[in-house]
C-alpha positions in Angstrom: 0.2 -0.1 -0.2 1.4 3.4 -0.8 0.3 5.1 2.4 2.8 5.1 4.4 5.4 5.8 1.8 3.0 8.9 0.9 2.8 10.2 4.4 6.3 9.7 4.8 6.9 11.9 1.6 4.6 14.6 3.0 5.8 14.6 6.4 9.4 15.2 4.5 7.7 18.2 2.9 6.2 19.8 5.6 9.7 19.8 7.9 10.6 22.1 5.1 7.7 25.0 6.4 5.4 25.0 3.2 3.0 27.4 2.9 -0.4 25.6 3.5 -1.3 25.7 0.3 1.7 24.7 -1.4 1.0 21.5 1.2 -2.9 20.9 0.4 -1.7 21.0 -3.5 1.4 18.0 -3.3 -1.1 16.1 -1.1 -4.0 16.2 -3.9 -2.0 15.9 -6.1 -0.3 13.1 -5.2 -2.5 11.0 -3.5 -4.7 11.4 -6.4 -1.6 10.4 -8.8 -0.8 7.5 -6.6 -4.2 5.9 -5.0 -6.3 4.7 -7.9 -9.7 4.3 -5.8 -9.3 8.1 -4.7 -10.8 9.4 -7.2 -11.1 13.4 -6.5 -8.6 14.5 -4.0 -9.3 17.9 -2.3 -9.9 20.6 0.3 -11.8 23.3 0.8 -11.1 26.2 2.9 -13.7 28.5 5.0 -14.5 31.6 3.4 -12.8 34.8 4.4 -16.0 37.2 3.9 -18.4 33.8 5.8 -17.0 31.4 8.0 -20.1 29.5 7.5 -19.2 28.7 4.1 -16.2 26.3 2.4 -15.2 27.6 -0.9 -13.1 25.2 -3.5 -9.7 25.1 -2.9 -6.0 22.9 -4.0 -7.6 19.4 -5.4 -7.1 17.4 -7.8 -9.7 14.7 -9.5 -11.8 13.2 -12.7 -15.1 15.6 -12.5 -15.7 19.3 -11.5 -16.1 19.6 -7.7 -18.9 21.9 -6.2 -17.2 25.4 -5.7 -18.8 26.6 -2.8 -20.1 24.6 0.1 -22.2 25.5 3.5 -21.8 24.1 7.0 -25.4 23.1 6.7 -24.8 21.3 3.4 -22.6 18.1 2.3 -20.7 15.8 4.2 -18.1 18.7 3.9 -20.4 21.3 5.6 -21.3 18.7 8.0 -17.4 17.6 8.9 -16.7 21.1 9.4 -19.8 21.8 11.8 -18.8 19.0 14.0 -15.6 18.9 13.7 -15.1 15.5 13.3 -14.1 12.9 10.7 -17.4 11.5 8.5 -16.9 8.7 6.5 -19.9 7.8 3.9 -19.5 4.2 2.8 -22.6 4.1 0.5 -23.1 8.2 -0.8 -26.4 7.4 -2.2 -27.4 6.0 1.3 -26.3 9.3 2.9 -29.0 12.2 2.4 -26.7 15.0 3.1 -24.2 14.0 0.0 -24.2 16.4 -2.5 -23.4 15.0 -5.5 -20.6 15.9 -7.9 -20.7 12.8 -10.3 -22.8 9.9 -10.4 -19.9 7.7 -10.2 -19.2 8.6 -6.3 -20.2 5.9 -4.2 -18.2 7.0 -0.7 -16.3 9.6 0.5 -14.6 11.0 4.0 -14.4 14.7 4.9 -11.8 15.6 7.4 -11.9 19.1 9.3 -8.6 20.5 9.7 -8.3 22.4 12.7 -5.9 25.1 14.1 -6.3 25.8 17.7 -9.7 24.3 17.6 -10.7 26.0 14.6 -12.0 24.3 11.7 -9.4 26.3 8.8 -10.5 23.9 6.4 -12.1 20.6 5.1 -10.0 17.7 3.3 -12.1 15.7 1.2 -12.1 12.0 -0.8 -14.3 10.7 -3.1 -14.1 7.4 -4.2 -16.1 5.0 -7.6 -16.0 2.6 -5.0 -18.4 1.3 -1.6 -16.6 1.4 1.4 -13.4 2.5 0.3 -12.4 4.4 3.7 -13.5 1.7 6.0 -10.4 0.4 6.9 -8.7 1.8 9.8 -5.2 2.7 7.5 -7.9 4.6 4.9 -9.4 6.5 7.9 -6.0 7.2 9.6 -3.6 8.3 6.2 -6.6 10.7 5.3 -6.7 11.9 9.2 -2.4 11.9 9.6 -2.9 14.2 6.2 -5.3 17.2 7.2 -2.9 17.1 10.4 -0.3 17.3 8.3 -1.7 20.6 6.3 -2.9 21.9 10.2 0.7 22.1 10.7 1.6 24.4 8.3 -1.1 26.7 8.9 -1.0 30.2 10.8 -1.5 29.1 14.6 -2.5 32.7 16.2 -5.7 34.2 15.5 -3.7 37.4 13.9 -2.2 34.6 11.3 -4.8 33.0 10.9 -7.0 35.6 9.7 -4.5 36.8 7.3 -4.3 33.4 6.0 -7.9 33.8 5.1 -7.4 36.6 3.1 -4.9 35.0 0.8 
């Protein structure tokens, strides 16, 4: 499995002190390239003008994602609202799922938290049912979100500046 090798690569990259956007782009592209059942990989960032809205950020994938999601909508919004990981083994059975592609069968959404505040949501979608059921899958995606958080500003003033980027 490429998970441990990718995570090691991301950890090494994080030690170089990259901007959060560079970290998100690298994670999105490398995962999409190396884990074939992860068909869309990307981040939604908290909107600087409306803290209850997520805007599409760095991503890679085989379909066009939703550009904007409210904290009240979709699995990404719900993950942000609850501040916890949400996994849908079968999106057809999940009423909160917002369809971007009729090929998607499962999804995981992980909030990116800095000092308890949601800064973004890491979202991965798959054309396979229950793609994120195994602990190794869930832990991998959560660890990627933590690495992105480590590259984000830590103080309130820095976070406000990040939101305006």
